[in-house]
All heavy atoms as an XYZ file, in Angstrom:
729
protein
N     -64.955    -76.034    -13.647
C     -64.502    -74.734    -14.103
C     -63.672    -74.863    -15.382
O     -63.762    -74.037    -16.262
C     -63.695    -74.060    -13.011
C     -63.171    -72.722    -13.438
S     -62.694    -71.762    -12.020
C     -62.156    -70.324    -12.831
N     -62.877    -75.905    -15.495
C     -62.051    -76.095    -16.682
C     -62.909    -76.179    -17.935
O     -62.575    -75.588    -18.955
C     -61.189    -77.348    -16.537
C     -60.342    -77.617    -17.751
C     -59.236    -76.825    -18.014
C     -60.657    -78.612    -18.644
C     -58.454    -77.047    -19.137
C     -59.888    -78.838    -19.758
C     -58.784    -78.055    -20.004
N     -64.050    -76.875    -17.848
C     -64.888    -76.997    -19.033
C     -65.475    -75.658    -19.446
O     -65.634    -75.388    -20.624
C     -66.003    -78.028    -18.813
O     -66.887    -77.573    -17.809
N     -65.794    -74.798    -18.472
C     -66.340    -73.495    -18.842
C     -65.277    -72.626    -19.519
O     -65.590    -71.847    -20.404
C     -66.922    -72.782    -17.625
O     -65.916    -72.431    -16.715
N     -64.020    -72.772    -19.100
C     -62.935    -72.035    -19.748
C     -62.752    -72.528    -21.177
O     -62.636    -71.739    -22.103
C     -61.624    -72.150    -18.945
C     -61.755    -71.375    -17.636
C     -60.445    -71.629    -19.746
C     -60.595    -71.543    -16.696
N     -62.754    -73.844    -21.365
C     -62.564    -74.364    -22.714
C     -63.776    -74.060    -23.592
O     -63.629    -73.802    -24.778
C     -62.268    -75.859    -22.687
O     -63.345    -76.576    -22.134
N     -64.985    -74.048    -23.009
C     -66.169    -73.660    -23.772
C     -66.078    -72.201    -24.188
O     -66.400    -71.851    -25.319
C     -67.441    -73.883    -22.945
C     -67.854    -75.321    -22.820
C     -69.094    -75.477    -21.945
O     -69.937    -74.565    -21.935
O     -69.200    -76.511    -21.281
N     -65.635    -71.365    -23.280
C     -65.481    -69.947    -23.577
C     -64.450    -69.740    -24.679
O     -64.651    -68.942    -25.595
C     -65.074    -69.191    -22.313
O     -64.869    -67.836    -22.593
N     -63.342    -70.450    -24.590
C     -62.306    -70.352    -25.621
C     -62.842    -70.820    -26.964
O     -62.563    -70.208    -28.001
C     -61.073    -71.151    -25.219
N     -63.625    -71.879    -26.958
C     -64.196    -72.394    -28.202
C     -65.170    -71.390    -28.803
O     -65.190    -71.177    -30.024
C     -64.888    -73.725    -27.950
N     -65.957    -70.748    -27.955
C     -66.900    -69.733    -28.449
C     -66.150    -68.543    -29.019
O     -66.536    -67.996    -30.055
C     -67.838    -69.297    -27.335
C     -68.858    -70.350    -26.971
C     -69.741    -69.888    -25.831
C     -70.714    -70.986    -25.421
N     -71.543    -70.580    -24.278
N     -65.092    -68.134    -28.346
C     -64.280    -67.020    -28.841
C     -63.692    -67.369    -30.202
O     -63.739    -66.558    -31.133
C     -63.157    -66.682    -27.834
O     -63.753    -66.282    -26.599
C     -62.260    -65.568    -28.356
N     -63.152    -68.575    -30.327
C     -62.590    -69.013    -31.606
C     -63.658    -69.007    -32.696
O     -63.399    -68.592    -33.825
C     -61.979    -70.415    -31.469
C     -60.735    -70.466    -30.625
C     -59.572    -69.702    -31.241
O     -59.434    -69.624    -32.446
N     -58.750    -69.116    -30.397
N     -64.870    -69.462    -32.362
C     -65.954    -69.523    -33.338
C     -66.360    -68.125    -33.806
O     -66.611    -67.908    -34.996
C     -67.155    -70.257    -32.749
N     -66.425    -67.182    -32.882
C     -66.776    -65.800    -33.239
C     -65.751    -65.235    -34.211
O     -66.098    -64.660    -35.249
C     -66.874    -64.910    -31.977
C     -66.880    -63.436    -32.341
C     -68.100    -65.274    -31.161
N     -64.475    -65.420    -33.897
C     -63.448    -64.854    -34.768
C     -63.330    -65.607    -36.081
O     -63.002    -65.011    -37.108
C     -62.112    -64.743    -34.023
C     -62.113    -63.572    -33.089
C     -62.373    -63.736    -31.744
C     -61.907    -62.288    -33.567
C     -62.427    -62.649    -30.883
C     -61.962    -61.192    -32.719
C     -62.220    -61.371    -31.380
N     -63.629    -66.888    -36.089
C     -63.657    -67.627    -37.349
C     -64.758    -67.078    -38.254
O     -64.542    -66.875    -39.454
C     -63.859    -69.127    -37.102
C     -63.863    -69.954    -38.371
C     -62.571    -69.842    -39.167
O     -61.483    -69.723    -38.612
N     -62.680    -69.864    -40.481
N     -65.928    -66.819    -37.683
C     -67.030    -66.255    -38.466
C     -66.665    -64.871    -39.000
O     -66.966    -64.543    -40.158
C     -68.296    -66.183    -37.611
N     -66.009    -64.065    -38.183
C     -65.588    -62.739    -38.641
C     -64.541    -62.843    -39.746
O     -64.574    -62.077    -40.717
C     -65.053    -61.912    -37.471
C     -66.108    -61.427    -36.470
C     -65.443    -60.802    -35.249
C     -67.062    -60.435    -37.124
N     -63.622    -63.787    -39.624
C     -62.605    -63.961    -40.677
C     -63.246    -64.421    -41.992
O     -62.862    -63.975    -43.068
C     -61.547    -64.959    -40.220
C     -60.513    -64.325    -39.343
C     -59.283    -65.207    -39.133
N     -58.320    -64.448    -38.370
C     -58.399    -64.225    -37.068
N     -59.390    -64.722    -36.379
N     -57.483    -63.510    -36.444
N     -64.226    -65.309    -41.883
C     -64.916    -65.759    -43.093
C     -65.644    -64.589    -43.751
O     -65.627    -64.446    -44.967
C     -65.893    -66.888    -42.751
C     -65.181    -68.188    -42.418
C     -66.095    -69.261    -41.867
O     -67.341    -69.067    -41.839
O     -65.582    -70.311    -41.445
N     -66.261    -63.760    -42.936
C     -66.947    -62.590    -43.478
C     -65.936    -61.619    -44.093
O     -66.186    -61.018    -45.140
C     -67.758    -61.912    -42.370
C     -68.561    -60.744    -42.825
C     -69.638    -61.175    -43.802
N     -70.367    -59.993    -44.249
C     -71.542    -60.027    -44.817
N     -72.149    -61.177    -45.020
N     -72.128    -58.929    -45.195
N     -64.792    -61.468    -43.445
C     -63.764    -60.553    -43.946
C     -63.254    -60.984    -45.318
O     -62.836    -60.145    -46.121
C     -62.610    -60.453    -42.949
N     -63.307    -62.281    -45.605
C     -62.849    -62.767    -46.906
C     -63.747    -62.284    -48.038
O     -63.352    -62.319    -49.196
C     -62.770    -64.294    -46.903
C     -61.651    -64.817    -46.045
C     -61.628    -66.326    -45.945
O     -62.509    -67.015    -46.452
N     -60.612    -66.854    -45.292
N     -64.934    -61.825    -47.694
C     -65.852    -61.299    -48.705
C     -65.562    -59.829    -49.024
O     -66.210    -59.237    -49.874
C     -67.295    -61.460    -48.231
C     -67.697    -62.898    -48.023
C     -69.077    -63.028    -47.406
O     -69.868    -62.099    -47.412
N     -69.364    -64.197    -46.881
N     -64.613    -59.256    -48.314
C     -64.200    -57.865    -48.510
C     -62.763    -57.848    -49.012
O     -62.018    -58.797    -48.787
C     -64.248    -57.094    -47.179
C     -65.626    -56.920    -46.637
N     -66.419    -55.856    -46.961
C     -66.364    -57.686    -45.793
C     -67.578    -55.964    -46.335
N     -67.568    -57.069    -45.625
N     -62.349    -56.783    -49.645
C     -60.923    -56.665    -49.988
C     -60.098    -56.707    -48.694
O     -60.544    -56.204    -47.663
C     -60.824    -55.295    -50.653
C     -62.215    -54.936    -51.039
C     -63.133    -55.634    -50.085
N     -58.907    -57.306    -48.729
C     -58.108    -57.410    -47.509
C     -57.632    -56.060    -46.983
O     -57.374    -55.906    -45.798
C     -56.923    -58.277    -47.914
C     -56.872    -58.205    -49.398
C     -58.260    -57.921    -49.867
N     -57.544    -55.081    -47.880
C     -57.115    -53.748    -47.467
C     -58.328    -52.856    -47.271
O     -59.285    -52.924    -48.035
C     -56.208    -53.119    -48.526
C     -54.771    -53.122    -48.120
C     -53.908    -52.351    -49.082
O     -53.803    -52.762    -50.237
O     -53.335    -51.335    -48.642
N     -58.265    -52.049    -46.229
C     -59.335    -51.098    -45.961
C     -59.194    -49.902    -46.876
O     -58.118    -49.333    -47.001
C     -59.272    -50.625    -44.503
C     -59.378    -51.698    -43.426
C     -59.141    -51.089    -42.056
C     -60.729    -52.369    -43.478
N     -60.288    -49.520    -47.510
C     -60.234    -48.358    -48.396
C     -60.684    -47.095    -47.677
O     -60.628    -46.016    -48.227
C     -61.119    -48.603    -49.623
O     -62.445    -48.842    -49.208
N     -61.151    -47.252    -46.437
C     -61.598    -46.116    -45.652
C     -61.365    -46.422    -44.177
O     -61.093    -47.557    -43.806
C     -63.088    -45.857    -45.901
C     -63.952    -47.065    -45.563
C     -65.397    -46.884    -45.975
O     -65.719    -47.136    -47.143
O     -66.189    -46.501    -45.096
N     -61.487    -45.423    -43.351
C     -61.338    -45.635    -41.904
C     -62.622    -46.269    -41.373
O     -63.680    -45.642    -41.387
C     -61.070    -44.307    -41.215
N     -62.531    -47.506    -40.949
C     -63.697    -48.223    -40.438
C     -63.914    -47.976    -38.959
O     -65.003    -48.170    -38.455
C     -63.517    -49.711    -40.651
C     -63.818    -50.193    -42.029
C     -64.088    -49.440    -43.135
C     -63.874    -51.546    -42.462
N     -64.301    -50.237    -44.217
C     -64.176    -51.542    -43.840
C     -63.693    -52.763    -41.837
C     -64.319    -52.706    -44.580
C     -63.830    -53.922    -42.580
C     -64.135    -53.891    -43.931
N     -62.859    -47.614    -38.238
C     -62.932    -47.569    -36.784
C     -62.477    -46.214    -36.263
O     -61.675    -45.541    -36.882
C     -62.031    -48.653    -36.176
C     -62.203    -49.995    -36.820
C     -61.189    -50.545    -37.580
C     -63.373    -50.721    -36.676
C     -61.333    -51.785    -38.183
C     -63.535    -51.947    -37.276
C     -62.514    -52.490    -38.023
N     -62.971    -45.880    -35.089
C     -62.494    -44.679    -34.418
C     -61.026    -44.888    -34.072
O     -60.629    -45.987    -33.671
C     -63.309    -44.422    -33.165
C     -64.761    -44.143    -33.489
C     -65.399    -43.230    -32.488
O     -64.691    -42.576    -31.716
O     -66.626    -43.177    -32.508
N     -60.207    -43.867    -34.205
C     -58.756    -44.024    -34.008
C     -58.356    -44.597    -32.650
O     -57.392    -45.344    -32.556
C     -58.214    -42.607    -34.176
C     -59.245    -41.882    -34.961
C     -60.558    -42.516    -34.628
N     -59.074    -44.291    -31.586
C     -58.689    -44.765    -30.260
C     -59.154    -46.163    -29.917
O     -58.784    -46.709    -28.877
N     -59.943    -46.784    -30.776
C     -60.518    -48.087    -30.459
C     -59.515    -49.233    -30.585
O     -59.568    -50.197    -29.838
C     -61.728    -48.343    -31.357
C     -62.556    -49.580    -31.077
C     -63.035    -49.622    -29.627
C     -63.739    -49.639    -32.023
N     -58.595    -49.125    -31.522
C     -57.579    -50.153    -31.745
C     -56.200    -49.530    -31.652
O     -56.007    -48.379    -32.059
C     -57.734    -50.780    -33.138
C     -58.944    -51.656    -33.299
C     -60.152    -51.123    -33.695
C     -58.872    -53.012    -33.057
C     -61.268    -51.919    -33.853
C     -59.970    -53.820    -33.213
C     -61.177    -53.282    -33.613
N     -55.239    -50.285    -31.182
C     -53.841    -49.841    -31.201
C     -53.243    -50.047    -32.582
O     -52.315    -49.369    -32.975
C     -53.022    -50.606    -30.157
C     -53.398    -50.239    -28.741
C     -52.571    -51.003    -27.739
C     -52.986    -50.630    -26.333
N     -52.283    -51.408    -25.325
N     -53.795    -51.014    -33.300
C     -53.318    -51.337    -34.639
C     -53.476    -50.130    -35.554
O     -54.506    -49.469    -35.551
C     -54.138    -52.516    -35.218
O     -53.925    -53.654    -34.389
C     -53.749    -52.837    -36.635
N     -52.444    -49.868    -36.322
C     -52.489    -48.824    -37.349
C     -52.113    -49.507    -38.652
O     -50.971    -49.507    -39.074
C     -51.520    -47.682    -37.037
C     -51.854    -46.923    -35.782
C     -53.159    -46.143    -35.945
N     -53.549    -45.501    -34.712
C     -54.578    -45.885    -33.954
N     -55.296    -46.925    -34.283
N     -54.888    -45.240    -32.859
N     -53.100    -50.139    -39.236
C     -52.866    -50.939    -40.421
C     -53.957    -50.652    -41.430
O     -54.992    -50.081    -41.095
C     -52.899    -52.431    -40.032
O     -52.855    -53.248    -41.183
N     -53.734    -51.068    -42.636
C     -54.779    -50.951    -43.641
C     -55.374    -52.322    -43.971
O     -56.114    -52.451    -44.931
C     -54.222    -50.285    -44.904
O     -53.161    -51.055    -45.419
N     -55.064    -53.325    -43.145
C     -55.555    -54.676    -43.385
C     -56.527    -55.115    -42.298
O     -56.239    -55.009    -41.100
C     -54.394    -55.675    -43.466
C     -53.527    -55.438    -44.674
C     -52.358    -54.711    -44.559
C     -53.900    -55.915    -45.920
C     -51.562    -54.469    -45.666
C     -53.115    -55.674    -47.032
C     -51.944    -54.945    -46.912
N     -57.678    -55.600    -42.721
C     -58.729    -56.041    -41.800
C     -58.205    -57.108    -40.841
O     -58.502    -57.082    -39.645
C     -59.936    -56.595    -42.584
C     -60.989    -57.161    -41.652
C     -60.526    -55.529    -43.483
N     -57.420    -58.030    -41.336
C     -56.941    -59.140    -40.512
C     -56.145    -58.661    -39.297
O     -56.196    -59.278    -38.240
C     -56.114    -60.120    -41.345
C     -55.920    -61.435    -40.616
O     -56.932    -62.037    -40.190
O     -54.762    -61.843    -40.441
N     -55.432    -57.556    -39.431
C     -54.669    -57.024    -38.298
C     -55.597    -56.582    -37.163
O     -55.285    -56.766    -35.985
C     -53.779    -55.869    -38.741
C     -52.666    -56.332    -39.673
O     -52.245    -57.504    -39.576
O     -52.227    -55.522    -40.506
N     -56.738    -56.024    -37.512
C     -57.714    -55.615    -36.493
C     -58.361    -56.838    -35.857
O     -58.609    -56.866    -34.651
C     -58.764    -54.684    -37.109
C     -58.159    -53.369    -37.513
C     -57.656    -53.164    -38.789
C     -58.063    -52.328    -36.596
C     -57.075    -51.958    -39.155
C     -57.483    -51.116    -36.947
C     -56.991    -50.947    -38.227
O     -56.411    -49.750    -38.570
N     -58.624    -57.853    -36.659
C     -59.169    -59.098    -36.117
C     -58.180    -59.744    -35.147
O     -58.578    -60.221    -34.084
C     -59.502    -60.075    -37.254
C     -60.742    -59.725    -38.071
C     -60.770    -60.549    -39.351
C     -61.992    -59.929    -37.256
N     -56.902    -59.727    -35.507
C     -55.879    -60.313    -34.625
C     -55.810    -59.578    -33.292
O     -55.709    -60.204    -32.237
C     -54.511    -60.288    -35.310
C     -54.360    -61.312    -36.399
C     -53.007    -61.174    -37.084
C     -52.906    -62.103    -38.276
N     -51.672    -61.890    -39.025
N     -55.849    -58.245    -33.331
C     -55.787    -57.477    -32.087
C     -56.997    -57.768    -31.207
O     -56.862    -58.001    -30.006
C     -55.715    -55.975    -32.375
C     -55.688    -55.160    -31.091
C     -55.624    -53.660    -31.296
O     -55.123    -53.207    -32.354
O     -56.078    -52.942    -30.392
N     -58.177    -57.754    -31.800
C     -59.392    -58.004    -31.018
C     -59.391    -59.413    -30.438
O     -59.778    -59.621    -29.284
C     -60.626    -57.777    -31.887
N     -58.939    -60.386    -31.218
C     -58.898    -61.759    -30.715
C     -57.881    -61.892    -29.584
O     -58.150    -62.548    -28.581
C     -58.577    -62.741    -31.833
C     -58.643    -64.184    -31.350
C     -58.608    -65.193    -32.468
O     -58.397    -64.855    -33.639
N     -58.824    -66.440    -32.130
N     -56.739    -61.274    -29.726
C     -55.730    -61.318    -28.663
C     -56.285    -60.694    -27.379
O     -56.091    -61.236    -26.279
C     -54.458    -60.597    -29.098
N     -57.000    -59.587    -27.511
C     -57.597    -58.957    -26.342
C     -58.668    -59.848    -25.718
O     -58.764    -59.949    -24.492
C     -58.180    -57.590    -26.699
C     -57.114    -56.553    -26.913
O     -56.008    -56.662    -26.398
N     -57.430    -55.534    -27.690
N     -59.467    -60.506    -26.541
C     -60.498    -61.402    -26.026
C     -59.875    -62.589    -25.301
O     -60.366    -63.031    -24.252
C     -61.396    -61.886    -27.167
N     -58.778    -63.107    -25.847
C     -58.092    -64.232    -25.203
C     -57.458    -63.803    -23.880
O     -57.478    -64.554    -22.905
C     -57.066    -64.839    -26.154
C     -57.728    -65.576    -27.309
C     -56.781    -65.990    -28.419
O     -55.578    -65.640    -28.364
O     -57.260    -66.652    -29.358
N     -56.911    -62.593    -23.822
C     -56.371    -62.070    -22.561
C     -57.492    -61.897    -21.542
O     -57.328    -62.229    -20.367
C     -55.667    -60.730    -22.777
C     -54.341    -60.830    -23.470
C     -53.763    -59.435    -23.695
C     -52.602    -59.473    -24.660
N     -52.142    -58.123    -25.018
N     -58.610    -61.370    -21.981
C     -59.751    -61.157    -21.091
C     -60.216    -62.475    -20.488
O     -60.565    -62.532    -19.312
C     -60.903    -60.483    -21.845
C     -62.197    -60.291    -21.061
C     -61.979    -59.382    -19.858
C     -63.289    -59.737    -21.969
N     -60.205    -63.531    -21.268
C     -60.641    -64.837    -20.776
C     -59.762    -65.340    -19.636
O     -60.195    -66.181    -18.840
C     -60.656    -65.848    -21.922
N     -58.545    -64.831    -19.538
C     -57.616    -65.259    -18.492
C     -57.693    -64.383    -17.239
O     -57.104    -64.707    -16.217
C     -56.181    -65.241    -19.026
C     -55.963    -66.095    -20.259
C     -56.271    -67.561    -20.007
O     -55.899    -68.104    -18.979
N     -56.989    -68.183    -20.925
N     -58.417    -63.274    -17.315
C     -58.493    -62.330    -16.197
C     -59.676    -62.710    -15.304
O     -60.794    -62.867    -15.800
C     -58.664    -60.881    -16.715
C     -58.879    -59.909    -15.572
C     -57.463    -60.476    -17.548
N     -59.443    -62.837    -14.010
C     -60.562    -63.122    -13.099
C     -61.582    -61.974    -13.133
O     -61.216    -60.802    -13.249
C     -59.904    -63.207    -11.716
C     -58.448    -63.414    -11.977
C     -58.163    -62.787    -13.312
N     -62.847    -62.315    -13.019
C     -63.922    -61.324    -13.103
C     -63.833    -60.269    -12.007
O     -64.347    -59.163    -12.166
C     -65.276    -62.013    -13.065
N     -63.157    -60.585    -10.902
C     -63.048    -59.612     -9.816
C     -61.752    -58.797     -9.881
O     -61.487    -57.981     -9.007
C     -63.179    -60.297     -8.457
C     -62.108    -61.357     -8.221
O     -61.360    -61.706     -9.160
O     -62.024    -61.849     -7.077
N     -60.972    -58.995    -10.927
C     -59.731    -58.230    -11.093
C     -60.068    -56.778    -11.436
O     -61.056    -56.513    -12.128
C     -58.869    -58.832    -12.186
N     -59.252    -55.846    -10.968
C     -59.525    -54.421    -11.230
C     -59.601    -54.059    -12.712
O     -60.317    -53.144    -13.077
C     -58.354    -53.698    -10.559
C     -57.799    -54.659     -9.576
C     -58.091    -56.030    -10.104
N     -58.886    -54.772    -13.566
C     -58.863    -54.428    -14.994
C     -59.944    -55.140    -15.803
O     -60.107    -54.858    -16.991
C     -57.485    -54.744    -15.632
C     -56.390    -53.917    -14.997
C     -57.178    -56.216    -15.574
N     -60.686    -56.041    -15.166
C     -61.653    -56.846    -15.911
C     -62.682    -55.985    -16.643
O     -62.921    -56.170    -17.835
C     -62.355    -57.857    -15.002
C     -63.336    -58.718    -15.750
C     -62.906    -59.860    -16.403
C     -64.681    -58.372    -15.825
C     -63.797    -60.649    -17.119
C     -65.580    -59.153    -16.530
C     -65.133    -60.293    -17.177
N     -63.314    -55.054    -15.929
C     -64.361    -54.238    -16.553
C     -63.823    -53.430    -17.728
O     -64.461    -53.352    -18.782
C     -65.020    -53.314    -15.530
C     -65.913    -54.063    -14.553
O     -66.377    -55.174    -14.882
O     -66.152    -53.531    -13.453
N     -62.653    -52.848    -17.559
C     -62.050    -52.066    -18.647
C     -61.759    -52.955    -19.860
O     -62.125    -52.615    -20.993
C     -60.772    -51.377    -18.181
C     -60.018    -50.736    -19.315
C     -60.456    -49.547    -19.878
C     -58.883    -51.346    -19.849
C     -59.788    -48.968    -20.945
C     -58.209    -50.773    -20.906
C     -58.663    -49.589    -21.455
O     -57.995    -49.038    -22.513
N     -61.123    -54.094    -19.614
C     -60.793    -54.996    -20.723
C     -62.063    -55.500    -21.407
O     -62.106    -55.616    -22.629
C     -59.940    -56.167    -20.228
C     -58.521    -55.783    -19.894
S     -57.523    -57.215    -19.417
C     -57.442    -58.105    -20.954
N     -63.076    -55.794    -20.617
C     -64.340    -56.268    -21.175
C     -64.961    -55.200    -22.076
O     -65.447    -55.514    -23.174
C     -65.293    -56.655    -20.047
C     -66.533    -57.338    -20.562
O     -66.472    -58.229    -21.402
N     -67.677    -56.915    -20.059
N     -64.923    -53.950    -21.646
C     -65.463    -52.855    -22.461
C     -64.690    -52.708    -23.770
O     -65.286    -52.492    -24.831
C     -65.435    -51.546    -21.681
C     -66.444    -51.494    -20.565
C     -66.313    -50.229    -19.720
O     -65.447    -49.388    -19.960
N     -67.169    -50.100    -18.724
N     -63.378    -52.834    -23.707
C     -62.553    -52.725    -24.912
C     -62.902    -53.843    -25.893
O     -63.128    -53.600    -27.085
C     -61.045    -52.749    -24.567
C     -60.193    -52.922    -25.819
C     -60.649    -51.482    -23.826
N     -62.953    -55.063    -25.387
C     -63.256    -56.212    -26.255
C     -64.647    -56.066    -26.867
O     -64.831    -56.280    -28.072
C     -63.118    -57.540    -25.474
C     -63.686    -58.709    -26.266
C     -61.655    -57.787    -25.122
N     -65.624    -55.684    -26.062
C     -66.984    -55.512    -26.586
C     -67.036    -54.422    -27.653
O     -67.681    -54.594    -28.694
C     -67.954    -55.196    -25.442
C     -68.173    -56.339    -24.486
C     -68.734    -57.580    -25.157
O     -69.599    -57.499    -26.019
N     -68.216    -58.727    -24.782
N     -66.360    -53.324    -27.415
C     -66.348    -52.221    -28.387
C     -65.659    -52.654    -29.685
O     -66.127    -52.325    -30.787
C     -65.669    -50.999    -27.794
N     -64.551    -53.386    -29.565
C     -63.849    -53.846    -30.763
C     -64.704    -54.836    -31.556
O     -64.787    -54.741    -32.777
C     -62.507    -54.471    -30.388
C     -61.490    -53.445    -29.952
C     -60.155    -54.055    -29.570
O     -60.063    -55.233    -29.212
N     -59.110    -53.246    -29.620
N     -65.343    -55.766    -30.861
C     -66.203    -56.729    -31.551
C     -67.373    -56.036    -32.228
O     -67.712    -56.351    -33.378
C     -66.711    -57.794    -30.575
C     -65.728    -58.895    -30.239
C     -66.271    -59.777    -29.127
C     -65.410    -59.729    -31.469
N     -67.976    -55.095    -31.541
C     -69.095    -54.354    -32.126
C     -68.644    -53.627    -33.386
O     -69.327    -53.670    -34.423
C     -69.677    -53.358    -31.102
O     -70.174    -54.105    -29.974
C     -70.798    -52.529    -31.697
N     -67.513    -52.968    -33.324
C     -67.002    -52.236    -34.485
C     -66.700    -53.179    -35.653
O     -67.031    -52.872    -36.801
C     -65.746    -51.460    -34.099
N     -66.102    -54.320    -35.353
C     -65.785    -55.282    -36.418
C     -67.056    -55.839    -37.056
O     -67.151    -55.945    -38.282
C     -64.917    -56.416    -35.874
C     -63.456    -56.052    -35.621
C     -62.784    -57.078    -34.732
C     -62.717    -55.913    -36.948
N     -68.021    -56.200    -36.240
C     -69.285    -56.728    -36.775
C     -69.969    -55.679    -37.638
O     -70.415    -55.976    -38.747
C     -70.206    -57.222    -35.624
C     -71.617    -57.477    -36.129
C     -69.635    -58.477    -34.995
N     -70.043    -54.451    -37.150
C     -70.671    -53.389    -37.925
C     -69.937    -53.147    -39.241
O     -70.555    -52.957    -40.280
C     -70.750    -52.105    -37.111
C     -71.753    -52.175    -35.995
C     -71.746    -50.951    -35.110
O     -70.829    -50.140    -35.154
N     -72.761    -50.819    -34.277
N     -68.622    -53.161    -39.196
C     -67.837    -52.911    -40.409
C     -67.972    -54.044    -41.417
O     -68.084    -53.799    -42.617
C     -66.372    -52.696    -40.044
N     -67.956    -55.273    -40.927
C     -67.959    -56.417    -41.841
C     -69.347    -56.820    -42.318
O     -69.479    -57.467    -43.354
C     -67.277    -57.608    -41.174
C     -65.786    -57.437    -40.942
C     -65.237    -58.567    -40.074
C     -65.033    -57.371    -42.254
N     -70.373    -56.442    -41.590
C     -71.723    -56.860    -41.969
C     -72.580    -55.726    -42.524
O     -73.738    -55.933    -42.848
C     -72.423    -57.523    -40.778
C     -71.902    -58.916    -40.517
C     -70.802    -59.115    -39.688
C     -72.475    -60.018    -41.129
C     -70.303    -60.387    -39.468
C     -71.977    -61.290    -40.904
C     -70.894    -61.463    -40.074
O     -70.407    -62.727    -39.854
N     -72.021    -54.544    -42.630
C     -72.802    -53.454    -43.220
C     -72.919    -53.660    -44.723
O     -72.027    -54.212    -45.359
C     -72.174    -52.107    -42.913
C     -70.851    -51.944    -43.628
C     -70.232    -50.629    -43.395
N     -68.920    -50.665    -44.055
C     -68.013    -49.777    -43.912
N     -68.216    -48.759    -43.142
N     -66.852    -49.880    -44.536
N     -73.982    -53.204    -45.274
C     -74.156    -53.338    -46.732
C     -74.574    -52.032    -47.339
O     -75.246    -51.249    -46.892
C     -75.179    -54.406    -47.077
C     -74.612    -55.792    -46.821
O     -73.412    -55.991    -46.739
N     -75.497    -56.753    -46.706
């Protein structure tokens, strides 16, 4: 089980590293609203702040047992945040 946790953590790190690299191709400040207001708690004009929030949520989710009452909710939040970030950073 320990190896699956460390593999999951490594995959999470890799996803966010790829998103950060992609974000470097954009101005660090957002010139428009990229996300729905309720999707992130962050109220910033910097892409990196949204990446930090999503990564923190993903890391918290990795620590929650799959049978915990909050797992499904947290999983939905993380998936929605990742989807929004990918769409924002990879749109052309």
